[in-house]
Structures are given as C-alpha cells and as structure tokens.
C-alpha positions in Angstrom: 208.0 158.2 102.7 209.6 154.9 103.6 210.5 154.9 107.3 212.2 151.8 108.6 213.3 153.2 111.9 211.5 155.7 114.1 214.7 157.3 115.4 215.0 160.7 113.7 212.0 160.0 111.4 210.0 162.8 109.9 207.2 163.0 107.4 205.9 165.9 105.3 202.2 166.8 105.3 200.3 164.4 103.0 203.1 161.9 102.5 202.1 158.2 102.8 203.9 156.6 105.7 205.4 153.2 104.5 206.8 151.2 107.4 207.6 147.6 108.4 205.2 148.0 111.4 204.0 150.7 113.8 203.4 151.0 117.6 202.3 153.8 119.8 205.7 155.6 119.4 204.8 156.2 115.7 201.6 158.1 116.5 203.2 161.6 116.0 203.9 160.7 112.3 200.2 160.0 111.8 199.3 163.6 112.5 200.7 164.7 109.1 200.5 161.4 107.1 198.2 161.2 104.1 198.0 157.4 104.5 199.7 154.3 105.9 201.2 151.1 104.4 202.7 148.5 106.6 204.3 145.1 106.0 202.7 143.5 109.0 199.7 144.1 111.3 196.2 143.1 112.0 192.8 144.9 111.7 192.9 145.9 115.4 196.6 146.6 115.5 198.0 150.1 116.3 198.6 151.3 112.8 195.2 150.7 111.2 193.4 151.7 114.5 195.1 155.1 114.6 194.6 155.6 110.9 190.9 155.0 111.3 190.8 157.5 114.2 192.6 160.1 112.1 190.6 159.4 108.9 193.5 158.4 106.7 193.6 155.3 104.4 195.6 152.3 105.5 196.6 149.1 103.9 198.4 146.6 106.1 200.2 143.2 105.5 201.9 144.3 102.3 204.9 142.0 102.1 208.1 143.8 101.0 206.5 147.3 101.0 209.6 149.0 102.3 211.6 147.3 99.6 209.3 147.8 96.7 208.1 151.3 97.5 210.7 154.1 97.4 210.5 157.5 99.1 209.4 160.0 96.4 207.3 157.6 94.4 203.7 158.6 93.8 201.4 155.9 95.2 197.7 155.5 95.7 196.5 153.9 98.9 192.9 152.6 98.8 192.0 151.5 102.3 188.5 150.3 101.3 189.8 148.0 98.6 193.0 147.1 100.4 195.2 148.1 97.5 198.4 150.1 97.0 199.2 151.2 93.5 202.6 152.6 92.4 201.7 155.5 90.0 205.1 156.9 89.2 208.6 155.6 89.7 210.9 157.5 92.2 
C-alpha cells in the first residue's frame, strides 16, 4: 500500500507500507503492516526503529519507491538483505 500522506491513510493487515518517510504520527499503521519501505531515512530513524520493535521487515532509502511501487503489487521486502523485489505487477 503506497501512502504518500498520512491524512486519512489506512492499511490492511499484512500489507507492506510504502511511504516517502515516516514519523511518530505513522506508528498506528505499523500495527497492521507486514513490512515497511521508505524513500528516505537512517538506521536509527523512526521507521526502521519501530519496524524492529514490531518485528516487521524494513528497507529504507529506496529512491522513487512511491513512484515505482503501486498499491496492489505483490512485493517482497527482505530487511536483512536490504532488498525490495516486485513480484507481480499491479
């Protein structure tokens, strides 16, 4: 699920949250997210820190993620390898 703006955002259980960046206001979306992909960030930034706490994979600093990934696509997020693979087109 690509979310560019937090206002009115929702995410279904298990969906991967794809966003430009996150801050503490995004935390409720992490409760149901199956993973996280952001365009910006740092290892100790909000997104990857909360993802680690919730046990979900996260890949940060993926330029153009919100443009290249579409809601509905099947993607694989490998937090250990730092990769995002688009498995199926939207």
